[in-house]
C-alpha positions in Angstrom: -0.1 0.2 0.0 3.0 2.6 0.8 4.5 1.7 -2.3 1.3 2.3 -4.4 0.4 5.4 -2.3 4.0 6.5 -3.0 3.8 5.9 -6.8 0.4 7.7 -6.9 1.7 10.7 -5.1 4.7 10.8 -7.6 2.7 10.7 -10.9 0.9 13.6 -9.3 3.4 15.3 -8.6 5.1 14.8 -12.4 1.7 15.6 -13.8 1.2 18.8 -11.9 5.0 19.8 -13.1 4.2 18.8 -17.0 2.7 22.2 -17.4 5.8 24.1 -15.8 8.4 22.0 -18.2 5.7 22.6 -21.6 6.0 26.3 -20.4 9.5 26.4 -20.1 10.0 24.4 -23.6 8.0 27.0 -25.0 9.8 29.8 -23.7 13.0 28.2 -24.7 11.5 28.1 -27.9 10.8 31.3 -28.6 14.3 32.4 -27.4 15.7 30.8 -30.0 13.6 32.2 -32.9 13.7 35.5 -31.3 17.8 35.2 -31.3 17.3 33.9 -34.9 15.5 37.3 -36.0 18.2 38.9 -34.3 21.1 37.6 -36.1 19.3 37.4 -39.3 19.0 41.3 -39.0 22.3 41.7 -38.2 23.5 39.8 -40.8 21.1 41.7 -43.3 22.0 45.5 -42.3 25.9 44.6 -41.7 26.8 45.1 -45.6 24.8 48.0 -45.7 26.5 50.3 -42.8 30.1 48.3 -44.2 29.1 49.9 -47.4 28.1 53.0 -45.8 31.6 53.1 -44.1 33.4 52.7 -46.8 31.5 55.3 -49.1 32.2 57.4 -46.0 36.1 56.7 -46.1 36.3 57.2 -49.8 34.1 60.3 -49.9 37.1 61.9 -47.5 39.8 60.7 -49.6 38.1 62.6 -52.6 37.6 65.5 -50.7 41.4 65.5 -49.3 41.8 66.9 -52.7 40.4 70.3 -52.9 38.7 70.5 -56.9 39.6 74.3 -57.1 41.8 77.2 -55.5 42.2 80.8 -55.0 44.6 82.5 -57.4 45.7 85.4 -55.3 46.2 83.2 -52.0 48.3 81.0 -54.1 50.4 83.9 -55.3 51.3 84.4 -51.7 51.9 80.9 -50.7 54.3 80.5 -53.9 56.5 83.6 -52.3 56.5 82.6 -49.0 57.4 78.9 -49.8 60.3 80.8 -51.7 58.9 78.6 -54.9 59.7 81.8 -57.0 63.3 81.4 -56.3 63.9 78.1 -58.5 61.0 78.5 -60.5 60.2 82.3 -61.5 57.8 84.7 -60.4 55.4 83.2 -62.2 56.7 79.8 -62.8 58.1 80.3 -65.9 61.2 78.2 -64.9 64.8 78.2 -66.2 65.6 77.5 -69.8 69.0 75.6 -69.3 70.2 72.4 -70.0 71.9 69.5 -67.9 71.2 69.6 -63.5 70.8 73.9 -63.9 67.4 73.5 -65.5 63.9 73.9 -63.9 61.0 72.8 -65.8 58.6 75.4 -65.8 55.0 75.2 -63.5 53.3 78.1 -65.4 50.1 77.0 -66.5 51.1 73.5 -66.2 49.5 70.3 -68.0 49.7 68.0 -64.9 46.2 67.6 -62.9 45.6 69.0 -59.4 46.6 65.5 -57.7 49.5 65.0 -60.0 50.7 68.9 -59.2 50.3 67.9 -55.4 52.1 64.5 -55.8 54.7 65.8 -57.6 55.6 68.6 -54.6 54.9 65.7 -52.2 57.6 63.8 -53.4 59.6 65.4 -56.0 62.5 64.2 -58.2 65.9 65.8 -58.6 67.2 68.5 -55.8 64.1 69.8 -55.0 63.1 69.4 -51.3 59.9 67.5 -50.6 57.0 69.4 -48.8 55.2 67.6 -46.2 51.5 68.3 -45.3 52.6 70.1 -42.3 54.3 72.8 -44.2 51.9 73.2 -47.1 48.7 71.8 -47.0 46.6 70.6 -49.8 44.5 73.4 -49.9 47.4 75.8 -50.3 49.0 73.4 -53.1 45.5 73.7 -54.9 45.7 77.9 -54.4 49.3 77.5 -55.9 47.9 75.2 -58.6 45.3 78.0 -59.6 47.7 80.7 -59.3 50.4 78.5 -62.1 47.0 78.2 -64.5 46.5 81.5 -64.4 50.0 83.0 -65.0 49.3 81.6 -68.5 51.7 83.9 -70.2 55.5 84.6 -68.1 55.8 88.2 -66.9 59.6 89.0 -66.5 58.7 92.0 -64.2 58.1 93.8 -67.7 61.8 94.3 -68.4 63.9 92.2 -70.6 67.4 90.9 -70.2 69.9 93.4 -70.6 73.2 92.6 -72.6 74.9 95.7 -71.2 77.6 93.9 -68.8 79.6 97.0 -68.2 76.7 98.8 -66.8 75.8 95.9 -64.8 79.2 95.6 -63.2 79.1 98.9 -62.5 76.0 99.2 -60.6 76.9 96.2 -58.9 79.8 97.6 -57.5 78.3 100.8 -56.8 75.3 99.3 -54.9 77.9 97.1 -52.4 77.0 93.8 -53.6 80.5 92.6 -54.1 80.9 93.4 -50.1 78.8 90.1 -49.6 79.1 88.3 -52.8 82.8 89.2 -53.9 83.8 91.0 -57.2 81.5 88.8 -59.5 79.4 87.1 -57.8 81.4 84.2 -56.6 80.0 84.3 -53.3 82.0 83.3 -49.6 80.5 81.1 -47.0 81.0 83.6 -44.2 79.1 86.7 -46.0 77.0 85.4 -48.9 75.9 82.8 -51.8 77.1 82.5 -54.9 75.1 84.6 -57.4 77.4 84.5 -60.5 76.6 83.1 -63.2 72.7 83.1 -61.8 71.1 79.5 -62.0 67.4 81.3 -61.7 65.4 83.5 -64.2 65.4 86.9 -64.2 62.2 87.2 -62.5 63.6 85.1 -59.8 66.6 87.3 -59.3 64.5 90.7 -59.0 61.8 89.3 -56.9 64.6 87.5 -54.6 66.4 90.8 -54.7 63.2 92.6 -53.6 62.2 90.3 -50.5 65.6 88.4 -49.6 65.7 85.7 -46.9 68.7 85.6 -44.3 70.4 88.9 -43.5 70.4 90.3 -46.9 68.5 93.5 -47.0 65.6 93.9 -49.5 66.4 96.2 -52.2 63.6 98.4 -53.1 62.6 100.1 -56.3 63.6 103.6 -55.0 67.3 101.8 -54.7 67.7 99.7 -57.8 65.1 99.7 -60.5 64.1 96.8 -62.4 66.4 97.8 -65.4 69.5 98.0 -63.3 68.7 94.7 -62.2 68.2 93.5 -65.3 71.8 94.6 -65.9 73.3 93.5 -63.3 71.9 89.9 -64.2 73.6 90.3 -67.5 76.8 90.9 -65.9 76.6 88.0 -63.6 75.5 85.8 -66.7 79.0 86.7 -68.2 81.1 85.2 -65.7 82.2 82.2 -66.0 81.2 79.0 -64.6 84.0 77.9 -62.1 86.4 75.4 -63.1 85.8 71.9 -61.7 88.8 71.0 -58.5 89.6 67.8 -61.1 91.1 70.4 -63.8 93.5 71.9 -61.4 96.9 69.7 -61.6 98.5 71.0 -58.1 95.2 68.8 -56.6 96.5 65.8 -58.6 100.1 66.1 -57.4 
């Protein structure tokens, strides 16, 4: 009797617990379905999110290269970065052969991205200009300035052939005191300037707005025409001989 009673009571408890177990199973099934739906939703939307992120990054790369520039500000940047010292005031370059030649930049056929790349990673002796020194927007302004400078301007003067007057003015204005008698220069006083390795426009620009300890020479002190005559005199100075041609150094 006790065994039968125990069996009946056990059966009652089991049957009483069945609804609870069924309810748990139902809740577990619902939870699995809900989790599946959530994962399916994430999987469906993730390509869109990735695509949106890719588009944002791509747009950032494209926008890093400005589409247009300000020519006036470009001219200021061109001068402040001393680009005119080698490329001329209008980017006309130096028409010379060999290592002394500087290619023209005015009205360049390069695209803006190619121009920026050239400035960032130049070839030859030109130093690299990093983004910290000049931004892409500033380079876009310089590019706009160079594109507007279709006709190179030599400050309204042409190169003179009057070397005698140029030498006289060179001495009169005291240029020899730093650059020596024929522009050969000396490290303690001044750089070598004869013969010039820059175009006349760059020569005039540098004399007007020099760097270092050289004082500026305004129009009141020396005119453009007089500078052109000095330039002609300095151009007549022969190139220095290589040390290899000096017999004494080979003994």
